C-alpha positions in Angstrom: 111.5 -20.1 -44.6 113.0 -21.5 -41.3 115.3 -19.4 -38.9 118.3 -21.0 -37.1 119.1 -20.0 -33.6 121.9 -21.3 -31.6 122.0 -20.4 -27.9 124.9 -21.6 -25.4 124.2 -22.3 -21.7 126.5 -23.0 -18.9 125.1 -26.4 -18.3 123.4 -29.2 -20.2 120.6 -29.0 -17.6 119.7 -25.5 -18.5 119.6 -26.3 -22.3 117.2 -29.2 -21.7 115.0 -27.1 -19.6 114.7 -24.4 -22.1 114.0 -27.0 -25.0 111.3 -28.6 -22.7 109.7 -25.3 -22.2 109.8 -24.4 -26.0 108.2 -27.7 -26.6 105.4 -26.8 -24.2 105.1 -23.5 -26.2 104.8 -25.4 -29.4 101.8 -27.2 -28.0 100.3 -23.6 -27.3 101.1 -22.8 -31.0 103.5 -20.0 -30.0 106.3 -21.5 -32.0 106.7 -24.2 -34.6 110.0 -26.0 -34.4 111.5 -27.9 -37.1 114.3 -29.3 -35.1 115.6 -28.7 -31.3 119.0 -30.2 -30.4 121.1 -30.0 -27.5 124.8 -30.3 -28.1 127.1 -30.8 -25.1 130.9 -30.4 -25.1 132.6 -33.1 -23.0 135.7 -32.7 -21.0 137.6 -34.9 -23.5 136.7 -32.1 -26.3 134.1 -34.4 -28.0 130.5 -33.2 -28.8 127.5 -35.3 -27.8 124.2 -34.4 -29.6 120.9 -35.0 -27.9 118.3 -35.3 -30.5 114.7 -35.8 -30.0 114.0 -37.4 -33.2 116.1 -40.6 -34.2 115.8 -41.5 -37.8 117.8 -44.7 -37.0 115.1 -46.0 -34.7 112.2 -44.9 -36.7 113.6 -46.5 -39.9 114.4 -49.8 -37.8 110.8 -49.9 -36.6 109.4 -49.2 -40.0 111.5 -51.6 -41.6 110.8 -54.4 -39.1 107.0 -53.9 -39.7 107.5 -54.1 -43.5 109.9 -56.9 -43.2 107.4 -58.9 -41.2 104.6 -58.3 -43.5 106.8 -59.4 -46.6 108.3 -62.4 -44.7 104.7 -63.7 -44.1 104.1 -63.7 -47.6 107.1 -65.9 -48.1 106.5 -68.0 -44.8 109.5 -66.5 -43.1 108.3 -63.7 -41.0 111.4 -63.6 -38.6 113.9 -63.4 -41.5 111.7 -60.7 -43.0 111.7 -58.9 -39.8 115.5 -59.0 -39.3 116.2 -58.0 -42.9 113.5 -55.0 -42.7 114.9 -53.8 -39.4 118.6 -53.9 -40.5 117.8 -52.0 -43.8 115.4 -49.6 -42.1 118.0 -48.8 -39.5 120.6 -48.3 -42.3 118.4 -46.1 -44.3 117.4 -44.1 -41.2 121.1 -43.8 -40.3 122.0 -42.2 -43.6 118.9 -39.8 -43.5 119.7 -36.5 -41.8 116.6 -34.5 -40.9 116.6 -31.0 -39.6 119.9 -29.3 -38.7 123.0 -30.7 -40.2 124.8 -32.9 -37.5 128.2 -32.0 -38.8 127.3 -28.2 -38.6 126.0 -28.6 -34.9 129.4 -30.7 -33.9 131.4 -27.9 -35.6 129.7 -24.8 -33.8 129.6 -26.7 -30.3 133.6 -27.2 -30.6 133.8 -23.5 -29.7 132.0 -24.2 -26.3 133.7 -24.6 -22.9 133.9 -28.1 -21.6 130.8 -29.0 -19.9 128.8 -26.2 -21.5 126.0 -26.8 -24.0 124.3 -25.2 -26.9 120.7 -25.4 -28.1 120.1 -25.6 -31.6 116.8 -24.5 -32.8 115.2 -24.5 -36.4 112.3 -22.2 -36.0 109.5 -22.3 -38.8 107.1 -19.8 -37.1 107.2 -17.8 -33.9 105.2 -15.4 -31.9 108.3 -13.3 -31.3 107.2 -11.2 -28.1 105.8 -14.2 -26.3 108.5 -16.6 -26.9 111.1 -13.8 -26.3 109.6 -13.3 -22.7 110.2 -16.9 -22.1 113.9 -16.4 -22.8 114.1 -13.4 -20.5 116.3 -14.3 -17.4 117.6 -17.5 -18.7 121.3 -16.4 -18.8 122.1 -17.7 -22.2 124.3 -16.3 -25.0 123.3 -16.1 -28.7 126.1 -17.9 -30.6 124.6 -17.8 -34.0 121.3 -16.6 -35.7 119.6 -16.1 -39.0 117.1 -13.6 -37.5 117.0 -10.1 -38.9 118.8 -7.5 -37.1 115.9 -6.2 -35.1 114.8 -9.7 -33.8 118.5 -10.7 -33.0 118.9 -7.3 -31.0 115.7 -7.7 -29.1 116.9 -11.4 -28.1 120.3 -10.2 -27.2 119.1 -7.5 -25.2 116.6 -9.7 -23.2 119.5 -12.1 -22.5 121.8 -9.2 -21.6 119.2 -7.9 -19.2 119.1 -11.3 -17.5 122.8 -11.4 -17.1 123.0 -7.9 -15.7 120.4 -8.7 -13.1 122.2 -11.8 -12.2 125.6 -9.7 -11.5 123.8 -7.0 -9.5 124.2 -7.8 -5.7 
């Protein structure tokens, strides 16, 4: 079972930096992410989602390839490519992989304008090493499906970082 973690940051750049660091940790097999999305609340109140995986683009590419192959059978590869790309993009647009987009936008509405939230769907984690990576970041846990001990340890690490930043 995967765990959901939503952490808020004062800036989009900080959220993107943490996501990049987590991807590096994933290559070291310290964490396995199902999804990692940065949501940013714009000054007008709308929410922008920065997703790594775009099902629309993948669907369009896959549909174009299959459309070309089928189009070659009927001696119309360009028509097949266009139809395949359009149908693949449509099916990709209708497919929601990972964390639900509507849920992310709803949670991100609670952010202040210009702030960002990092949504993580965590399949596996080496908690002590990943927690050490979060220490000193200056973020706030918004939502979590962790058990109480893991969430308390995460909040404590983040609080320690915020206390250190306040000390002159």
